[in-house]
Structure formats: structure tokens, C-alpha cells
C-alpha distance (Angstrom), angle and dihedral (degrees) to the residues before:
residue distance angle dihedral
M1 . . .
Y2 3.79 . .
D3 3.80 97.7 .
W4 3.79 92.5 119.2
I5 3.81 90.7 57.5
A6 3.80 90.3 51.1
K7 3.83 90.2 51.6
I8 3.79 92.7 51.5
F9 3.80 95.9 48.8
S10 3.80 98.7 32.8
R11 3.81 117.2 120.9
H12 3.80 92.0 -150.0
V13 3.79 131.0 68.8
S14 3.80 132.9 -175.8
C15 3.78 126.4 -123.3
F16 3.80 109.7 -110.1
Q17 3.80 92.9 -135.6
C18 3.81 109.8 34.8
G19 3.81 100.3 18.4
T20 3.82 95.5 -126.9
K21 3.80 111.7 159.4
M22 3.81 116.9 -132.2
T23 3.79 139.9 155.2
R24 3.78 118.5 -83.5
K25 3.81 90.4 -114.5
A26 3.81 92.9 55.6
A27 3.82 94.1 46.4
F28 3.78 124.4 91.2
S29 3.80 116.8 -132.4
V30 3.79 115.4 -136.8
K31 3.80 110.0 -160.2
L32 3.80 118.5 -166.8
N33 3.78 131.5 -179.8
T34 3.79 108.4 -138.8
A35 3.79 133.5 175.5
E36 3.81 88.7 -99.2
G37 3.82 91.9 51.0
P38 3.80 137.5 -90.3
F39 3.80 117.1 -20.6
T40 3.82 127.6 -166.5
M41 3.81 126.3 -161.4
H42 3.79 131.7 177.5
A43 3.80 122.3 -130.7
C44 3.80 136.7 -176.7
T45 3.81 119.2 -124.3
D46 3.82 95.2 -94.3
C47 3.79 94.8 48.1
A48 3.82 92.0 42.3
D49 3.82 89.5 59.7
E50 3.81 90.4 52.0
V51 3.81 92.5 47.4
N52 3.80 90.5 48.6
D53 3.82 91.3 53.2
V54 3.81 91.9 48.8
L55 3.80 93.2 48.4
K56 3.82 91.2 48.9
A57 3.81 90.1 52.0
I58 3.82 90.9 49.9
E59 3.82 91.1 50.5
E60 3.81 91.1 50.3
V61 3.81 92.1 50.9
R62 3.81 92.1 47.5
H63 3.81 90.6 47.9
D64 3.80 92.7 49.3
A65 3.79 91.5 47.4
S66 3.80 91.7 53.3
L67 3.80 93.3 55.4
């Protein structure tokens, strides 16, 4: 019944991609602006590098398309 309270005050989060549990300080926050509004995910160091590469590629494609 009080799972939502545990999620708010928990010191550990899970990586959105691989599911690895880590402390909030060690996790990377990935913030995206979507059509439904801002969205935040947590990622471990390995998955954060992959997400960063994908987001850079998307920005390059969008930049090239606008020219």
C-alpha cells in the first residue's frame, strides 16, 4: 500500500535499460522533453554512454534536416 512512499524516499534507483540498481548519487539522470511533457529516467554509466551517443546522433540528423 505504501510502495509510492518507498519509491520517493528510496536511496536506490534502477537503470531504465538494464535494470541495475544503484544509489541516486551514482545514477545519471536523463531528462527528455516529450509531447506529453518532461520525462526523467535514470541510467547507469554504461547505459548513459549509449543514450548520449543516440541523442547526439538524433541532434545531428535534426540539424542536417533543418539546413
